[in-house]
C-alpha positions in Angstrom: -39.2 -21.7 5.2 -36.9 -19.7 2.9 -33.3 -20.6 2.9 -31.1 -17.8 4.3 -27.8 -16.9 2.7 -24.7 -18.0 4.6 -22.9 -14.7 3.9 -19.5 -16.5 4.2 -18.0 -14.1 1.7 -17.5 -11.5 4.5 -15.4 -14.0 6.4 -13.2 -14.1 3.3 -12.9 -10.3 3.4 -11.9 -10.6 7.1 -9.1 -13.1 6.0 -7.9 -10.6 3.4 -8.0 -7.8 5.9 -5.7 -9.6 8.3 -3.3 -10.7 5.5 -3.0 -7.0 4.5 -2.5 -6.1 8.2 0.4 -8.5 8.4 1.9 -7.1 5.1 2.0 -3.6 6.4 3.0 -4.6 9.9 6.0 -6.3 8.2 6.8 -3.2 6.3 6.7 -0.8 9.2 8.9 -2.9 11.5 12.1 -1.9 9.8 11.3 1.8 9.9 10.5 1.6 13.6 13.7 -0.4 14.4 16.0 1.5 12.0 17.5 3.8 14.7 18.3 0.8 17.0 19.5 -1.5 14.3 21.5 1.2 12.6 23.4 1.8 15.9 23.8 -2.0 16.5 25.1 -2.9 13.0 26.8 0.5 12.3 24.9 1.0 9.0 25.8 4.0 7.0 22.9 6.1 5.7 23.7 4.9 2.2 23.6 1.3 3.3 20.1 1.8 4.8 19.1 3.3 1.5 20.3 0.1 -0.2 18.1 -2.0 2.2 15.0 0.1 1.3 16.0 -0.1 -2.4 16.1 -3.9 -2.2 12.5 -4.0 -1.0 11.3 -1.5 -3.6 13.1 -3.5 -6.4 11.5 -6.8 -5.3 8.1 -5.2 -4.9 8.3 -3.6 -8.3 8.6 -7.1 -9.9 6.8 -9.2 -7.3 3.2 -8.5 -8.3 4.0 -9.8 -11.9 6.0 -12.8 -10.9 3.7 -14.0 -8.1 0.6 -12.8 -9.9 1.5 -14.9 -12.9 2.0 -17.9 -10.6 -1.3 -17.4 -8.9 -3.0 -17.3 -12.3 -1.3 -20.6 -13.3 -1.7 -22.7 -10.1 -4.8 -21.2 -8.6 -5.6 -18.7 -5.9 -5.5 -21.1 -3.0 -2.1 -22.6 -3.8 -0.7 -19.4 -5.2 -1.5 -17.3 -2.2 -0.2 -20.0 0.1 3.1 -19.9 -1.7 3.2 -16.1 -1.5 2.6 -16.1 2.3 5.2 -18.8 2.8 7.8 -16.7 1.0 7.1 -13.5 2.9 6.8 -15.3 6.2 10.2 -17.0 5.8 11.6 -13.7 4.5 10.3 -11.9 7.6 11.8 -14.6 9.9 15.2 -14.3 8.1 15.6 -10.7 9.3 16.2 -12.2 12.8 19.3 -14.0 11.5 20.8 -11.0 9.5 24.3 -10.1 10.7 24.9 -7.1 8.4 23.1 -4.6 6.1 23.5 -7.1 3.2 21.6 -9.7 5.2 18.8 -7.3 5.8 18.8 -6.3 2.1 18.4 -10.0 1.1 15.6 -10.4 3.6 13.8 -7.4 2.2 14.2 -8.8 -1.3 12.4 -11.9 -0.2 9.8 -9.9 1.6 9.1 -7.8 -1.5 8.7 -10.8 -3.7 6.4 -12.6 -1.4 4.2 -9.6 -0.5 3.9 -8.8 -4.2 1.2 -11.5 -4.2 -1.1 -10.0 -1.6 -3.0 -7.5 -3.7 -3.2 -9.5 -7.0 -4.5 -12.4 -5.0 -6.9 -10.3 -2.9 -8.4 -8.5 -5.9 -8.9 -11.7 -7.7 -10.5 -13.3 -4.7 -12.9 -10.3 -4.4 -13.9 -10.7 -8.0 -14.6 -14.5 -7.4 -16.5 -14.0 -4.2 -18.6 -10.9 -4.8 -21.0 -9.6 -7.4 -19.8 -6.4 -9.0 -22.1 -4.1 -7.0 -20.3 -5.1 -3.7 -16.7 -5.3 -4.9 -15.7 -1.7 -4.2 -17.0 -1.9 -0.7 -15.4 -5.3 0.0 -12.1 -4.0 -1.4 -12.2 -0.9 0.8 -12.8 -3.1 3.8 -9.9 -5.5 3.3 -7.6 -2.6 2.2 -8.2 -1.1 5.7 -5.7 -3.6 6.9 -2.9 -1.5 5.5 -3.8 1.3 7.9 -4.4 -1.1 10.8 -1.0 -2.7 10.3 0.8 0.7 10.4 -1.1 1.7 13.6 -0.4 -1.5 15.6 3.2 -1.6 14.5 4.3 1.2 16.8 2.4 -0.4 19.7 3.5 -4.0 19.3 7.2 -3.5 18.4 8.2 -1.8 21.6 6.0 -4.2 23.7 7.7 -7.3 22.1 11.2 -5.9 22.8 10.2 -5.0 26.3 8.9 -8.5 27.0 11.7 -10.5 25.2 14.6 -8.0 25.4 15.6 -8.7 21.8 14.7 -7.1 18.5 14.9 -10.5 16.8 11.6 -11.6 18.4 9.7 -8.8 16.5 10.5 -10.6 13.3 9.7 -14.0 14.9 6.4 -12.7 16.0 5.7 -11.4 12.5 6.5 -14.8 11.0 4.1 -16.4 13.6 1.4 -14.0 12.5 1.9 -15.2 8.9 1.8 -18.8 10.0 -1.4 -18.3 12.0 -3.1 -16.6 9.1 -1.9 -19.4 6.7 -3.6 -22.1 8.9 -6.8 -20.1 8.9 -6.6 -19.6 5.1 -6.0 -23.3 4.3 -8.9 -24.3 6.6 -11.4 -21.7 5.4 -10.7 -20.9 1.8 -11.9 -22.7 -1.2 -13.5 -21.2 -4.4 -17.1 -20.4 -3.5 -18.3 -23.2 -5.8 -16.3 -25.7 -3.7 -16.7 -24.1 -0.2 -18.5 -26.2 2.4 -19.4 -22.9 4.2 -21.3 -21.5 1.3 -24.9 -22.5 0.7 -26.8 -22.4 -2.6 -28.5 -19.1 -1.9 -25.2 -17.3 -1.3 -23.6 -18.9 -4.3 -26.4 -17.7 -6.5 -26.0 -14.2 -5.1 -22.2 -14.3 -5.7 -22.7 -15.3 -9.3 -25.8 -13.1 -9.9 -24.1 -10.8 -12.4 -21.9 -13.3 -14.2 -24.6 -14.8 -16.4 -25.7 -13.0 -19.6 -29.1 -13.2 -21.1 -28.0 -16.0 -23.4 -27.0 -18.2 -20.4 -23.2 -17.8 -20.9 -20.9 -16.5 -18.3 -19.6 -13.0 -18.6 -16.0 -13.0 -19.9 -13.4 -11.0 -18.0 -11.0 -9.5 -20.5 -7.4 -8.8 -19.4 -5.9 -5.8 -21.2 -2.2 -6.2 -22.2 0.1 -3.5 -20.9 1.4 -2.8 -24.4 -2.1 -1.6 -25.2 -2.7 0.2 -21.9 0.4 2.4 -22.2 -0.7 3.9 -25.5 -3.4 5.9 -23.7 -2.6 9.4 -22.3 -5.1 8.6 -19.5 -2.8 5.8 -18.3 0.0 8.3 -17.8 -2.4 10.5 -15.8 -2.6 7.7 -13.2 1.0 6.7 -13.6 2.5 10.1 -13.0 0.0 10.7 -10.2 1.4 7.7 -8.4 5.1 8.3 -9.4 5.2 11.7 -7.6 3.3 10.5 -4.6 4.3 7.0 -3.7 8.0 7.7 -3.0 6.9 10.4 -0.6 4.8 7.8 1.4 7.8 5.4 1.5 9.9 8.2 2.9 7.5 8.7 5.8 7.3 4.9 6.2 11.0 4.0 6.2 12.6 7.2 7.4 9.9 8.9 9.6 10.9 7.1 12.8 14.6 7.5 11.9 14.2 11.3 11.4 12.4 11.7 14.8 15.3 9.7 16.5 18.1 11.6 14.7 16.6 15.1 15.3 14.8 14.8 18.6 16.6 11.8 20.2 13.4 9.8 20.6 14.0 6.2 21.6 12.1 3.2 20.6 9.6 3.2 23.5 8.8 6.9 22.9 8.1 6.4 19.1 4.7 4.8 19.5 2.6 7.9 20.1 4.1 10.1 17.4 3.8 7.3 14.8 0.3 6.4 15.8 -0.8 10.0 15.4 0.8 10.2 12.0 -0.9 7.0 10.7 -4.3 7.7 12.3 -4.4 11.1 10.7 -3.3 9.5 7.4 -6.2 7.0 7.6 -8.8 9.8 8.1 -7.1 11.9 5.4 -7.9 9.2 2.9 -11.6 9.1 4.0 -12.0 12.9 3.9 -10.2 13.2 0.6 -12.5 10.6 -1.1 -15.6 12.1 0.5 -14.7 15.7 -0.5 -14.5 14.9 -4.3 -17.7 12.8 -4.0 -19.5 15.8 -2.2 -18.4 18.2 -5.0 -19.8 15.9 -7.7 -23.1 15.6 -5.8 -23.2 19.4 -5.7 -23.4 19.3 -9.5 -19.7 19.7 -10.4 -17.9 17.6 -13.0 -15.6 14.8 -12.0 -12.8 16.8 -13.6 -13.4 19.8 -11.3 -14.1 17.7 -8.2 -11.0 15.5 -8.5 -8.6 18.2 -9.4 -9.9 20.8 -6.8 -9.6 18.1 -4.1 -6.1 17.2 -5.3 -5.1 20.9 -5.4 -6.2 21.3 -1.8 -4.3 18.2 -0.9 -1.1 19.5 -2.7 -1.4 22.8 -0.8 -1.8 21.0 2.6 1.5 19.2 1.9 3.5 22.4 1.5 4.1 23.2 5.2 6.0 19.9 5.7 9.0 21.6 4.0 9.6 23.5 7.3 10.0 20.4 9.4 13.8 20.2 9.2 14.0 23.8 10.5 11.6 23.3 13.4 12.8 22.4 16.9 9.4 21.5 18.3 8.6 17.7 18.3 4.9 18.4 18.6 4.8 20.8 15.6 7.0 18.4 13.5 4.8 15.4 14.1 1.7 17.5 13.4 3.1 18.7 10.0 4.2 15.2 9.0 0.8 13.9 10.0 -0.9 16.6 8.0 1.2 15.7 4.9 0.6 11.9 5.4 -3.2 12.6 5.6 -3.0 14.7 2.5 -1.1 11.9 0.7 -3.9 9.4 1.5 -6.4 12.0 0.2 -4.4 12.2 -3.0 -4.2 8.4 -3.3 -7.9 8.0 -2.9 -8.5 10.4 -5.7 -5.9 8.9 -8.0 -7.4 5.4 -7.6 -10.8 6.9 -8.3 -9.5 8.8 -11.4 -8.4 5.4 -12.8 -12.1 4.2 -12.6 -13.3 7.6 -14.0 -11.0 7.3 -17.1 -11.1 3.5 -17.8 -13.8 0.8 -18.1 -13.8 -1.7 -15.3 -12.1 -4.4 -17.4 -9.0 -2.1 -17.7 -8.7 -0.5 -14.2 -6.7 -3.3 -12.6 -4.2 -3.3 -15.5 -3.8 0.5 -15.3 -3.3 0.4 -11.5 -0.9 -2.5 -11.9 1.2 -0.7 -14.4 1.1 2.6 -12.4 2.2 0.9 -9.2 5.2 -0.7 -10.8 6.0 2.6 -12.5 6.0 4.4 -9.1 7.8 1.5 -7.4 10.8 1.9 -9.8 10.7 5.6 -9.0 10.7 4.8 -5.2 13.8 2.6 -5.7 15.9 5.4 -6.9 14.6 8.0 -4.4 15.6 5.5 -1.7 19.2 5.6 -3.0 19.2 9.4 -3.3 17.9 9.9 0.2 20.5 7.5 1.6 23.2 9.5 -0.3 21.9 12.8 0.9 22.0 11.7 4.6 25.4 10.1 4.2 26.9 13.3 2.8 25.0 15.9 4.9 24.0 14.1 8.1 20.9 15.5 9.8 20.8 18.4 7.3 20.3 15.8 4.5 16.7 15.5 5.6 16.1 19.0 4.2 16.3 17.7 0.6 13.5 15.1 0.8 11.2 17.2 3.0 11.5 20.3 0.7 11.4 18.5 -2.6 8.6 16.1 -1.7 6.5 19.1 -0.5 6.3 20.3 -4.1 5.8 16.8 -5.5 2.0 16.8 -5.6 1.8 20.2 -7.2 4.2 19.1 -10.0 2.1 15.9 -10.4 -1.1 17.9 -10.7 0.4 20.2 -13.3 1.4 17.1 -15.4 -2.0 15.5 -14.9 -3.8 18.6 -16.1 -1.5 19.0 -19.0 -2.1 15.3 -20.1 -5.8 15.5 -19.6 -7.3 19.0 -19.2 -10.9 17.5 -18.9 -10.2 14.0 -17.7 -11.9 12.5 -20.7 -12.6 8.8 -20.3 -11.3 6.3 -22.9 -13.2 3.6 -24.7 -11.7 0.1 -24.9 -13.7 -2.3 -27.1 -11.3 -5.3 -27.1 
């Protein structure tokens, strides 16, 4: 009787899905609680901007710091350290007594969470043959949307049950702890895992052995080489002009709805869920649209840019949100813009794989993410300053300026690479 594969690699994907869910649940908590905490601690708008800035600063350097540690001490111990840092940082929010305390807690959160994606991508490369990696990555990355959807549901429920905002962060730390126990029990490298049989191990390693019997070498491309290519800046500017927009929705969306329409915590769940569900499907539709255009015989250049042009146009109506008195219309327009953003992101990630060989894609995405994170740091400060100076009218600036952000990015992308010519890296 033929031995059946254990297929334990999909359990590993499930672990990564839930770690990513916890990461994004942690992130969305502050945006949901911002109106309540702002009233409680008497934050100024500028101080809230500093709190967001702190997370962005830490998250800009976190992937390098924690990623380096993971490479040195191994995935199992490195990811364990990462989760311990962000779990304790999440818990520390419950003991913050001022905006400075929250800023320090966000610093720790950004450093710890910086390890999630480097570790997860490395784990996928260790546990999956190349032909399954894209699908597996898409599955675990779905946790980012799931975390943003359950946040508006769980945060009000926890406060309703325990009559205290601190328990939201306690619950988040408990989630990290539960995940960590499962991780330590279930995870070992596939060669050492007691849950993986020989047949599955052979399948996992099926594309690592060359014809001469040696293992395929994975080459890491230094950033000093990557940044010399114009194509790198196509991806970097594509993220620079888009990622700060998403963080605005994430950290100021609930606060805007509270400030303009007086929506309280228990009423925020439905509007936020609508926004994040539409955002999730926007990414799916955006990716499918450019793929459909290619299948119809169009070039990748035409397919990606036409889809991104459509995305950029769909974002434009969000500029009218500060001038609209209808909650329903405002939520609908923000949801449309959030869905368009995820469509843009799906195509930017795909453009990276269009332009670069597989061995360089991770380096390009890593550089571009840090580039955009530094941009998001300073937009957080500017948004805080605008709201501090102009009050509710201050929201006009980010909504209007960010509505044109994608068109500006597309103009720069087309100027840098009119035909999206791929590069060739031979070393």
